[in-house]
Every structure is written in structure tokens, then in C-alpha cells.
C-alpha positions as CSV (number, residue, x, y, z in Angstrom):
1,M,0.0,0.0,0.0
2,L,2.9,2.3,0.8
3,L,4.3,1.7,-2.6
4,V,1.0,2.7,-4.3
5,A,0.8,5.9,-2.2
6,A,4.4,6.8,-3.2
7,S,3.6,6.2,-6.8
8,V,0.5,8.4,-6.7
9,L,2.6,11.1,-4.9
10,V,5.3,11.1,-7.6
11,A,2.6,11.2,-10.3
12,V,0.9,14.2,-8.6
13,L,4.1,16.1,-8.3
14,N,4.9,15.5,-11.9
15,F,1.5,16.6,-13.0
16,R,1.6,19.8,-10.9
17,R,4.7,20.9,-12.7
18,V,3.0,20.3,-16.1
19,G,-0.4,21.5,-15.0
20,L,-3.7,20.3,-16.4
21,R,-3.2,18.4,-19.7
22,Q,-5.0,16.0,-21.9
23,R,-3.8,12.4,-22.4
24,T,-4.6,9.8,-24.9
25,L,-4.9,6.2,-23.6
26,P,-4.1,3.7,-26.4
27,T,-5.8,0.3,-26.5
28,P,-4.9,-2.4,-29.1
29,E,-7.2,-2.2,-32.1
30,A,-9.7,-0.1,-30.1
31,P,-10.6,3.5,-30.6
32,Q,-8.6,6.1,-28.9
33,L,-10.5,7.8,-26.1
34,S,-9.5,11.2,-24.8
35,V,-9.5,11.6,-21.0
36,V,-9.2,14.9,-19.2
37,V,-6.9,14.7,-16.2
38,N,-6.8,17.2,-13.4
39,K,-3.8,18.5,-11.5
40,A,-3.8,15.6,-9.2
41,G,-3.4,13.1,-12.2
42,L,-6.9,11.6,-11.7
43,P,-9.5,11.5,-14.4
44,Q,-11.8,14.5,-14.2
45,P,-15.5,13.8,-14.4
46,F,-17.1,14.7,-17.7
47,D,-19.4,17.6,-17.9
48,S,-22.0,15.9,-19.9
49,A,-23.3,12.5,-20.8
50,T,-23.4,13.5,-24.4
51,T,-19.6,13.5,-24.6
52,L,-19.6,10.0,-23.3
53,Q,-22.4,9.0,-25.6
54,R,-20.5,10.5,-28.6
55,D,-17.3,8.7,-27.6
56,L,-19.2,5.4,-27.1
57,E,-20.9,5.7,-30.5
58,R,-17.6,6.5,-32.2
59,A,-16.0,3.5,-30.5
60,R,-18.9,1.3,-31.6
61,G,-18.5,2.5,-35.2
62,E,-14.8,1.8,-35.1
63,V,-15.5,-1.7,-33.7
64,V,-18.0,-2.4,-36.5
65,S,-15.5,-1.0,-39.1
66,L,-12.7,-3.1,-37.7
67,R,-14.9,-6.2,-37.6
68,K,-15.8,-5.6,-41.3
69,Q,-12.1,-5.3,-42.1
70,L,-11.4,-8.5,-40.1
71,N,-14.2,-10.3,-41.9
72,Q,-12.9,-9.1,-45.3
73,R,-9.4,-10.1,-44.5
74,T,-10.5,-13.4,-43.2
75,A,-12.4,-14.0,-46.4
76,V,-9.4,-13.0,-48.4
77,L,-7.2,-15.3,-46.3
78,E,-9.7,-18.2,-46.8
79,Q,-9.7,-17.6,-50.5
80,A,-5.9,-17.5,-50.5
81,R,-5.8,-20.8,-48.5
82,A,-8.3,-22.4,-50.9
83,A,-6.2,-21.2,-53.9
84,A,-3.0,-22.5,-52.2
85,A,-4.7,-25.8,-51.6
86,D,-5.9,-26.0,-55.2
87,L,-2.5,-25.0,-56.5
88,T,-0.9,-27.6,-54.2
89,Q,-3.2,-30.3,-55.6
90,R,-2.5,-29.2,-59.2
91,V,1.3,-29.2,-58.5
92,E,1.0,-32.7,-57.0
93,A,-1.1,-33.9,-59.9
94,E,1.4,-32.4,-62.4
95,Q,4.2,-34.0,-60.4
96,D,2.5,-37.3,-60.6
97,Q,2.0,-36.9,-64.4
98,L,5.6,-35.9,-64.8
99,N,6.7,-38.9,-62.8
100,Q,4.5,-41.1,-64.9
101,V,5.8,-39.6,-68.2
102,T,9.4,-40.0,-66.9
103,E,8.7,-43.7,-66.1
104,E,7.1,-44.2,-69.5
105,R,10.0,-42.4,-71.2
106,E,12.5,-44.6,-69.4
107,A,10.6,-47.7,-70.4
108,L,10.5,-46.5,-74.0
109,D,14.2,-45.7,-73.9
110,H,14.8,-49.2,-72.6
111,Q,12.7,-50.7,-75.4
112,I,14.5,-48.5,-78.0
113,A,17.9,-49.7,-76.7
114,T,16.7,-53.3,-76.8
115,A,15.3,-52.9,-80.3
116,Q,18.5,-51.2,-81.5
117,A,20.5,-54.1,-80.0
118,E,18.2,-56.6,-81.8
119,V,18.6,-54.6,-85.1
120,Q,22.4,-54.6,-84.7
121,S,22.3,-58.3,-84.0
122,L,20.2,-59.0,-87.1
123,R,22.6,-56.8,-89.1
124,D,25.5,-58.8,-87.8
125,K,23.7,-62.1,-88.6
126,T,22.7,-60.8,-92.0
127,A,26.3,-59.7,-92.7
128,T,27.5,-63.1,-91.4
129,S,24.9,-65.0,-93.3
130,G,25.6,-62.9,-96.3
131,E,29.2,-63.7,-96.1
132,A,28.4,-67.4,-95.4
133,E,25.9,-67.3,-98.4
134,A,28.6,-65.7,-100.5
135,Q,31.0,-68.4,-99.4
136,R,28.4,-71.1,-100.1
137,A,27.7,-69.6,-103.5
138,T,31.5,-69.6,-104.2
139,Q,31.7,-73.2,-103.0
140,M,28.6,-74.2,-105.1
141,A,30.2,-72.6,-108.1
142,A,33.4,-74.4,-107.4
143,L,31.6,-77.7,-106.9
144,E,29.5,-77.2,-110.1
145,E,32.8,-76.5,-111.9
146,R,34.3,-79.7,-110.5
147,V,31.1,-81.7,-111.4
148,Q,31.3,-80.3,-114.9
149,N,35.0,-81.2,-115.0
150,F,34.3,-84.6,-113.6
151,S,31.4,-85.1,-116.0
152,A,33.7,-84.0,-118.9
153,A,36.4,-86.4,-117.7
154,V,33.9,-89.2,-117.3
155,A,32.5,-88.5,-120.8
156,Q,36.1,-88.6,-122.1
157,K,36.8,-91.7,-120.2
158,D,33.4,-93.2,-121.4
159,H,34.4,-92.2,-125.0
160,A,37.9,-93.6,-124.5
161,L,36.4,-96.8,-122.9
162,A,34.0,-97.1,-125.8
163,Q,36.8,-96.8,-128.2
164,N,38.9,-99.3,-126.3
165,L,36.0,-101.7,-126.2
166,E,35.6,-101.3,-129.9
167,L,39.2,-101.8,-130.4
168,L,39.2,-104.8,-128.1
169,A,36.2,-106.2,-130.1
170,H,38.2,-105.6,-133.3
171,D,41.3,-107.0,-131.7
172,R,39.4,-110.1,-130.7
173,D,38.0,-110.5,-134.1
174,I,41.5,-110.1,-135.5
175,R,42.9,-112.7,-133.1
176,D,40.1,-115.0,-133.9
177,L,40.9,-114.7,-137.5
178,I,44.6,-115.0,-136.9
179,G,44.0,-118.0,-134.7
180,A,41.8,-119.6,-137.3
181,Q,44.3,-119.0,-140.0
182,S,47.0,-120.6,-138.0
183,L,44.9,-123.6,-137.5
184,H,43.9,-123.9,-141.2
185,G,47.1,-123.1,-142.7
186,G,46.6,-119.5,-143.7
187,D,44.6,-120.0,-146.9
188,H,41.5,-118.3,-145.9
189,V,41.0,-114.7,-146.1
190,L,38.3,-113.1,-144.1
191,I,36.3,-110.4,-145.6
192,R,33.9,-108.6,-143.8
């Protein structure tokens, strides 16, 4: 209690030096009310109820105005939150689509790489089979040439054999004639 009395005494002394003055008491987000203070530092009673009524109406008007601003800003905030949520959903959907497209692209890249490897393998096989076919064609040509050569040789041998058989047949006939002449004494001449 002594401390409160000392505080009041200090305030009174300070106000006596300054005299009667008007102070504004701030309140957070509330209207500013003016209070008249006497030399003792205590609020002085108002002269009329109309001043209080006027201050009260002004304060109520400011409260209504502040509530409207609060409601407007709350609505704007809710719209911003809804827009942010919508944008977040869109970004997530687009991210999912991007991930899906990336996976599909990777799968297609893998399929392309596999197809390219198969194409290269087929090219190699084609080149190898082309070389083998060329070798086979060369071998076939060589074999056909050999067959022709053998056929020609066989034909020559057949011709020579036929000639030899003919000669042998003539030779036999001649031997038979010679043998018959030797037996008969050589008088007979064979005409054919």
C-alpha cells in the first residue's frame, strides 16, 4: 500500500509541474479515447453524458468497421488458402503426371535400346549369313565346276572306254581270224 501511495505522490508532483493536460490512452485495435486529467493526475468527471455517448458511438462505429475489415481479410485469407490448396493439388497432380511420363520415357528408352541391339544383332547375322551365303555360292560354283570337269572327264573316259571296247572287239575278231588261219594253214581270207 505504501508503494502505491508513493507512486501516486510522484505522479501528482509531476503533473503539478506540467499542469492540467489532456492524455490519450491507447488500446490495441480499439478506438482512442481522450481523457481529461486534473492537476492531481486523476481523471476528471465529464461535464455531460453527451460527450460519453458520442465517444461510445464513435468507438462502436470503429469496432464495427474493424470487424468488417477483419471479416474481409479473413475471407481473403480463406480464398488464398483455398487457392493455395488448389495449387498444391495441381502441382501434386502435375508432379504425378511428370513422374508417370518420366517412367514411360525410361521404359521407351529401354525398349529402344533393346530394339537397337536386336537390329544390330540382325545386321551382324545378316552380314555373317551374307558372307556365309557368298562363301556357299562360291563353294557351289566351285563344286559345279568340279562336277562339270568330272562329267567331262567321265565323258572322255566313257568315250575312250567305248573306243577301247571297240578296239578290243576288233582285236578279238582279228585274233580269232589269226587264230583260225593258224589252224587252217593260212589260206582263208576273211572279208567282212
